[in-house]
C-alpha positions as CSV (number, residue, x, y, z in Angstrom):
1,M,58.4,134.2,64.9
2,N,58.0,130.8,63.3
3,T,57.3,130.4,59.5
4,R,56.6,127.2,57.8
5,Q,56.4,126.6,54.1
6,Q,53.3,124.6,52.9
7,R,53.2,123.0,49.5
8,L,50.6,120.9,47.7
9,S,51.2,119.3,44.3
10,L,48.3,118.1,42.1
11,S,48.0,116.3,38.9
12,L,45.1,117.8,36.9
13,P,43.4,116.1,34.1
14,K,42.3,118.1,31.0
15,K,39.4,120.7,31.8
16,A,39.8,120.0,35.6
17,I,39.4,123.0,37.8
18,F,41.0,123.5,41.3
19,T,39.6,126.3,43.5
20,L,42.0,128.3,45.8
21,P,39.9,130.0,48.3
22,D,42.5,132.7,49.0
23,A,45.4,133.2,46.6
24,H,47.2,135.9,48.4
25,D,50.8,135.3,48.6
26,V,50.5,131.7,47.2
27,D,52.9,130.6,44.4
28,I,51.2,128.7,41.9
29,E,53.7,127.0,39.6
30,C,53.0,124.9,36.3
31,Q,55.3,122.0,36.5
32,A,53.9,120.4,33.4
33,G,51.3,121.0,30.8
34,S,49.5,124.4,30.8
35,L,47.3,126.1,33.3
36,W,44.6,129.0,33.0
37,I,44.1,131.1,36.1
38,T,41.4,133.6,36.8
39,L,40.9,135.7,40.2
40,D,37.6,136.8,41.3
41,H,36.9,140.5,40.2
42,D,40.1,140.6,38.2
43,P,39.8,141.2,34.4
44,R,43.2,139.4,33.7
45,D,43.4,135.9,32.6
46,I,46.8,134.3,33.5
47,V,48.0,131.3,31.4
48,L,51.1,129.5,32.7
49,E,53.1,127.1,30.7
50,Q,55.7,124.5,32.2
51,G,58.2,126.2,34.4
52,E,56.2,129.3,34.9
53,R,54.7,130.7,38.1
54,F,52.2,133.2,39.4
55,R,51.8,134.8,42.7
56,S,48.7,137.1,43.7
57,D,49.1,140.1,46.0
58,V,45.4,140.3,46.7
59,H,43.1,138.3,48.8
60,R,40.8,136.8,46.2
61,R,39.7,133.4,45.1
62,A,41.5,131.8,42.3
63,L,40.4,129.0,39.9
64,V,43.1,127.0,38.2
65,A,41.9,125.3,35.2
66,A,44.1,122.7,33.3
67,L,44.1,123.4,29.6
68,E,45.7,119.9,29.1
69,P,46.9,117.3,31.5
70,S,48.8,119.3,33.9
71,C,50.9,119.1,37.2
72,V,50.6,122.2,39.4
73,R,52.5,123.0,42.8
74,F,51.1,125.5,45.3
75,T,53.6,126.9,47.9
76,A,52.7,129.4,50.5
77,E,54.6,130.7,53.6
78,R,52.4,130.9,56.5
79,L,52.9,132.4,60.0
80,T,52.0,129.5,62.2
81,V,52.1,131.7,65.3
82,A,49.6,134.3,63.8
83,A,47.4,131.4,62.4
84,E,47.0,129.9,65.8
85,R,46.0,133.3,67.3
86,A,43.4,133.7,64.5
87,R,41.6,130.6,65.4
88,P,38.2,131.3,66.7
89,E,37.8,130.0,70.1
90,R,35.3,127.2,70.6
91,A,31.9,128.7,71.6
92,T,30.4,127.1,74.6
93,S,26.9,125.8,74.4
94,P,24.2,128.0,75.9
95,W,22.6,124.8,77.2
96,R,25.4,124.6,79.9
97,L,23.0,126.7,81.8
98,W,20.3,124.1,81.9
99,P,21.5,122.6,85.3
100,H,21.3,126.0,86.7
101,G,17.6,126.5,85.9
102,M,18.3,128.8,83.0
103,T,17.5,128.2,79.3
104,P,18.8,130.0,76.2
105,A,16.5,132.9,75.1
C-alpha cells in the first residue's frame, strides 16, 4: 500500500484564522510565532509556541489562529490507494434517457 506525506506551510498574520476541515492525524507545527488551536466540540484550547506541535486523534474541524505573526506547517500521511477508492463515482445525468423517449421523473 502506498503512503504519501503531504505538507502545507503557511505564514499567518496576527489574528488570521485558518480552518482545517478534518484535523484527524494531521501534525500542526508552529514554526514561528504562536498559535491558538481549537477543535469543534472539544473544551480544550491548545496554544503552540515556536517548535511545538499538536496532533488530533479525532475527526473534527480545527481552527488555527495566529496570536502574533506566525508560520505553521501541516503534515499528514494519507493512504493514496484508499483515497482513490473513496472518491465518489461521477453520477451520470438522468437526461441521457432523452434520446430513448424517457425523461427523469
